[in-house]
MARTI-363431 format. One record per residue (C-alpha): residue in three letters; y, z, x. Coordinates in Angstrom, 3 decimals, m for minus. Layout:
<"ALA", <Y, Z, X>>
...
END
This chain:
<"UNK", <m5.377, m4.039, m38.187>>
<"UNK", <m7.243, m1.004, m36.872>>
<"UNK", <m5.091, 2.129, m36.961>>
<"UNK", <m5.532, 2.847, m33.083>>
<"UNK", <m4.585, m0.938, m32.557>>
<"UNK", <m1.485, m0.322, m34.363>>
<"UNK", <m0.273, 2.181, m31.565>>
<"UNK", <0.219, m0.250, m29.151>>
<"UNK", <2.550, m3.076, m28.205>>
<"UNK", <1.307, m6.846, m27.082>>
<"UNK", <3.030, m8.926, m24.750>>
<"UNK", <2.017, m12.444, m24.116>>
<"UNK", <2.660, m13.049, m20.722>>
<"UNK", <3.439, m16.829, m20.875>>
<"UNK", <6.198, m16.125, m23.108>>
<"UNK", <7.872, m14.086, m20.812>>
<"UNK", <9.642, m14.866, m17.290>>
<"UNK", <8.951, m13.197, m13.956>>
<"UNK", <11.492, m10.386, m14.072>>
<"UNK", <10.026, m9.438, m17.501>>
<"UNK", <6.557, m9.611, m16.019>>
<"UNK", <7.649, m7.679, m13.096>>
<"UNK", <9.077, m4.811, m14.999>>
<"UNK", <6.041, m4.457, m17.208>>
<"UNK", <3.609, m4.756, m14.432>>
<"UNK", <5.373, m2.020, m12.108>>
<"UNK", <5.671, 0.548, m14.837>>
<"UNK", <1.898, 0.180, m16.230>>
<"UNK", <0.055, m0.123, m12.647>>
<"UNK", <1.033, 3.166, m11.606>>
<"UNK", <0.463, 5.102, m9.257>>
<"UNK", <0.702, 2.462, m6.760>>
<"UNK", <0.143, 3.697, m2.737>>
<"UNK", <2.663, 2.138, m0.450>>
<"UNK", <2.108, 0.783, 3.110>>
<"UNK", <4.847, 0.941, 5.375>>
<"UNK", <4.048, m2.088, 7.353>>
<"UNK", <4.517, m2.547, 11.258>>
<"UNK", <4.665, m5.744, 12.836>>
<"UNK", <5.598, m7.537, 16.146>>
<"UNK", <7.061, m10.978, 16.599>>
<"UNK", <6.427, m13.265, 19.480>>
<"UNK", <9.537, m12.091, 20.982>>
<"UNK", <8.468, m8.464, 21.160>>
<"UNK", <10.821, m7.287, 18.259>>
<"UNK", <9.025, m4.464, 16.100>>
<"UNK", <9.827, m4.813, 12.159>>
<"UNK", <9.074, m2.190, 9.636>>
<"UNK", <8.717, m2.491, 5.804>>
<"UNK", <7.078, m1.018, 2.547>>
<"UNK", <5.260, m2.581, 0.049>>
<"UNK", <4.083, m1.245, m2.914>>
<"UNK", <1.852, m4.217, m3.989>>
<"UNK", <m1.036, m2.514, m1.782>>
<"UNK", <m4.428, m1.302, m1.717>>
<"UNK", <m7.811, m1.290, m0.276>>
<"UNK", <m10.210, m3.629, m1.961>>
<"UNK", <m13.811, m3.214, 0.013>>
<"UNK", <m15.044, m1.184, 2.948>>
<"UNK", <m17.768, m3.533, 4.091>>
<"UNK", <m15.790, m5.334, 5.732>>
<"UNK", <m13.144, m2.791, 5.355>>
<"UNK", <m10.279, m5.012, 3.590>>
<"UNK", <m6.736, m3.771, 2.706>>
<"UNK", <m4.609, m5.997, 0.318>>
<"UNK", <m0.754, m6.602, 0.851>>
<"UNK", <1.447, m8.529, m1.806>>
<"UNK", <4.210, m10.365, m0.173>>
<"UNK", <7.547, m11.747, m1.461>>
<"UNK", <8.996, m14.195, 1.065>>
<"UNK", <12.471, m16.083, 0.168>>
<"UNK", <13.055, m18.517, m2.699>>
<"UNK", <13.139, m21.481, m0.177>>
<"UNK", <9.176, m20.661, 1.016>>
<"UNK", <10.594, m19.535, 4.361>>
<"UNK", <9.006, m16.309, 5.510>>
<"UNK", <10.535, m12.959, 5.535>>
<"UNK", <9.926, m10.880, 9.258>>
<"UNK", <6.293, m9.290, 7.957>>
<"UNK", <5.211, m12.371, 6.717>>
<"UNK", <5.999, m14.570, 9.914>>
<"UNK", <4.864, m11.861, 12.297>>
<"UNK", <1.770, m11.424, 10.494>>
<"UNK", <0.894, m15.083, 10.624>>
<"UNK", <2.027, m15.799, 14.284>>
<"UNK", <0.345, m12.619, 15.791>>
<"UNK", <m2.384, m12.108, 13.243>>
<"UNK", <m1.606, m8.425, 13.352>>
<"UNK", <m0.146, m5.495, 11.308>>
<"UNK", <m0.384, m1.716, 11.150>>
<"UNK", <m0.089, m0.145, 7.524>>
<"UNK", <0.762, 3.613, 7.476>>
<"UNK", <0.484, 5.890, 4.499>>
<"UNK", <3.943, 7.258, 3.494>>
<"UNK", <4.050, 10.902, 2.525>>
<"UNK", <6.880, 13.005, 1.357>>
<"UNK", <8.088, 13.565, 4.470>>
<"UNK", <8.318, 10.344, 5.250>>
<"UNK", <10.092, 9.359, 1.724>>
<"UNK", <13.585, 8.726, 3.069>>
<"UNK", <12.920, 7.069, 6.310>>
<"UNK", <10.775, 4.596, 4.460>>
<"UNK", <13.188, 3.557, 2.326>>
<"UNK", <16.073, 3.027, 5.044>>
<"UNK", <13.308, 0.765, 6.128>>
<"UNK", <13.174, m1.161, 2.920>>
<"UNK", <16.931, m1.818, 3.116>>
<"UNK", <17.591, m5.747, 3.857>>
<"UNK", <19.213, m5.679, 7.033>>
<"UNK", <19.522, m8.786, 9.559>>
<"UNK", <17.084, m10.021, 11.784>>
<"UNK", <18.426, m8.455, 14.771>>
<"UNK", <18.159, m4.876, 13.433>>
<"UNK", <15.382, m2.475, 14.357>>
<"UNK", <14.730, m0.702, 10.877>>
<"UNK", <12.783, 1.830, 13.066>>
<"UNK", <15.565, 2.966, 15.291>>
<"UNK", <17.905, 3.046, 11.915>>
<"UNK", <15.251, 5.059, 10.302>>
<"UNK", <14.852, 7.469, 13.364>>
<"UNK", <11.037, 6.738, 13.486>>
<"UNK", <9.440, 7.282, 16.954>>
<"UNK", <6.685, 4.718, 17.728>>
<"UNK", <3.673, 4.466, 20.240>>
<"UNK", <2.216, 0.913, 21.063>>
<"UNK", <m1.380, 0.521, 18.953>>
<"UNK", <m4.773, 0.558, 20.251>>
<"UNK", <m6.614, m1.902, 18.407>>
<"UNK", <m3.518, m4.294, 17.618>>
<"UNK", <m0.048, m4.468, 19.289>>
<"UNK", <2.089, m3.477, 16.320>>
<"UNK", <3.529, 0.100, 16.785>>
<"UNK", <2.255, 3.193, 15.408>>
<"UNK", <4.514, 5.392, 13.335>>
<"UNK", <3.895, 8.767, 14.476>>
<"UNK", <4.919, 10.671, 11.539>>
<"UNK", <2.884, 8.748, 9.302>>
<"UNK", <m0.204, 11.000, 8.183>>
<"UNK", <m2.752, 8.102, 8.407>>
<"UNK", <m2.521, 4.428, 10.171>>
<"UNK", <m4.706, 1.619, 9.406>>
<"UNK", <m4.683, m1.178, 12.243>>
<"UNK", <m5.316, m4.741, 11.047>>
<"UNK", <m6.187, m7.978, 11.721>>
<"UNK", <m5.361, m10.744, 9.419>>
<"UNK", <m8.278, m11.920, 7.440>>
<"UNK", <m6.839, m14.380, 5.152>>
<"UNK", <m3.892, m15.276, 3.579>>
<"UNK", <m3.924, m16.325, m0.109>>
<"UNK", <m0.573, m18.504, m1.233>>
<"UNK", <0.067, m17.712, m4.821>>
<"UNK", <3.343, m19.046, m5.434>>
<"UNK", <6.167, m21.230, m3.519>>
<"UNK", <7.473, m17.261, m2.240>>
<"UNK", <4.645, m15.513, m2.744>>
<"UNK", <1.456, m14.586, m0.807>>
<"UNK", <m1.577, m11.940, m0.507>>
<"UNK", <m2.324, m11.073, 2.851>>
<"UNK", <m5.900, m9.666, 3.259>>
<"UNK", <m5.838, m7.678, 6.629>>
<"UNK", <m9.335, m6.753, 7.793>>
<"UNK", <m9.186, m2.518, 9.164>>
<"UNK", <m9.952, m2.426, 12.801>>
<"UNK", <m8.984, 0.948, 13.665>>
<"UNK", <m7.960, 4.016, 11.807>>
<"UNK", <m5.789, 7.100, 12.896>>
<"UNK", <m5.493, 10.084, 10.759>>
<"UNK", <m3.471, 13.147, 11.430>>
<"UNK", <m5.713, 15.730, 12.892>>
<"UNK", <m4.898, 18.570, 10.340>>
<"UNK", <m5.936, 16.392, 7.482>>
<"UNK", <m9.394, 15.489, 8.729>>
<"UNK", <m12.730, 16.920, 9.713>>
<"UNK", <m14.360, 14.709, 12.052>>
<"UNK", <m17.815, 16.452, 11.685>>
<"UNK", <m18.224, 14.901, 8.252>>
<"UNK", <m15.074, 12.928, 7.692>>
<"UNK", <m13.814, 14.646, 4.984>>
<"UNK", <m10.037, 13.931, 4.699>>
<"UNK", <m8.025, 16.804, 3.051>>
<"UNK", <m5.882, 15.262, 0.368>>
<"UNK", <m3.205, 17.705, 0.386>>
<"UNK", <m2.516, 17.876, 3.544>>
<"UNK", <m2.188, 14.394, 3.545>>
<"UNK", <0.581, 14.522, 0.967>>
<"UNK", <0.672, 10.781, m0.012>>
<"UNK", <3.387, 9.512, m2.504>>
<"UNK", <3.170, 6.701, m4.819>>
<"UNK", <5.255, 4.125, m6.585>>
<"UNK", <6.109, 4.180, m10.163>>
<"UNK", <8.380, 1.690, m12.403>>
<"UNK", <12.289, 1.897, m11.182>>
<"UNK", <12.758, 3.853, m8.894>>
<"UNK", <10.508, 6.675, m9.372>>
<"UNK", <7.531, 7.856, m7.067>>
<"UNK", <5.327, 10.586, m7.728>>
<"UNK", <3.572, 13.113, m5.627>>
<"UNK", <m0.090, 13.623, m4.946>>
<"UNK", <m0.388, 17.341, m4.986>>
<"UNK", <m1.224, 17.701, m8.552>>
<"UNK", <m4.965, 16.816, m8.756>>
<"UNK", <m8.184, 17.403, m10.460>>
<"UNK", <m12.034, 16.645, m10.133>>
<"UNK", <m14.411, 14.853, m12.465>>
<"UNK", <m17.795, 13.645, m11.480>>
<"UNK", <m19.476, 10.767, m12.904>>
<"UNK", <m22.871, 12.091, m14.452>>
<"UNK", <m26.222, 9.987, m13.877>>
<"UNK", <m27.552, 8.321, m16.917>>
<"UNK", <m30.231, 10.842, m17.056>>
<"UNK", <m27.525, 13.787, m17.217>>
<"UNK", <m25.565, 11.708, m19.905>>
<"UNK", <m28.692, 11.723, m22.218>>
<"UNK", <m29.438, 15.519, m21.478>>
<"UNK", <m25.862, 16.181, m22.182>>
<"UNK", <m26.035, 14.048, m25.759>>
<"UNK", <m29.281, 15.981, m26.522>>
<"UNK", <m27.657, 19.377, m25.949>>
<"UNK", <m24.691, 18.394, m27.919>>
<"UNK", <m26.731, 17.262, m30.691>>
END
């Protein structure tokens, strides 16, 4: 066996149960961005909840993906139901200042509890969608449901098309669309109860093929 191969432990996912696969995945796919999603029900009640199975998939069209877990009997939780019924939702990027309030929104409250009120989060109506926008968030992506993929009895992946974007003014230069990553101060999800900050950053530029060949010749 190759010496490097011997330094890794392999897992056959077919031999693992769902909880074991979950634990391995959230510990290895890190850091994961956090989507604090707001929706409105048909009754006009607002809902908010965080999701770390989330990312942007493409820019043309602008599509984000959210992994949602519903109830074991296949009935919908508030976020999934509201998105199905209204076709709208807003994704908020969570910064360090929002972390504690985001965790309050993750509490499994009853359907009559307003998570936004419990967390003390001020909102305003959306512009492109009706779901509320959290003012304290550094960025908010207004989305319309593009497609829903049912991947299990209680799990689905919701694709949303971004139709509008708010970015806090101190974090963006409108003249060139440059976003200040330090000003965004976003946090990421790790395994267990852990999070990471994004203030420790470095740059790495991908060379062109010509630059790479030139560097190899110089090194040789």
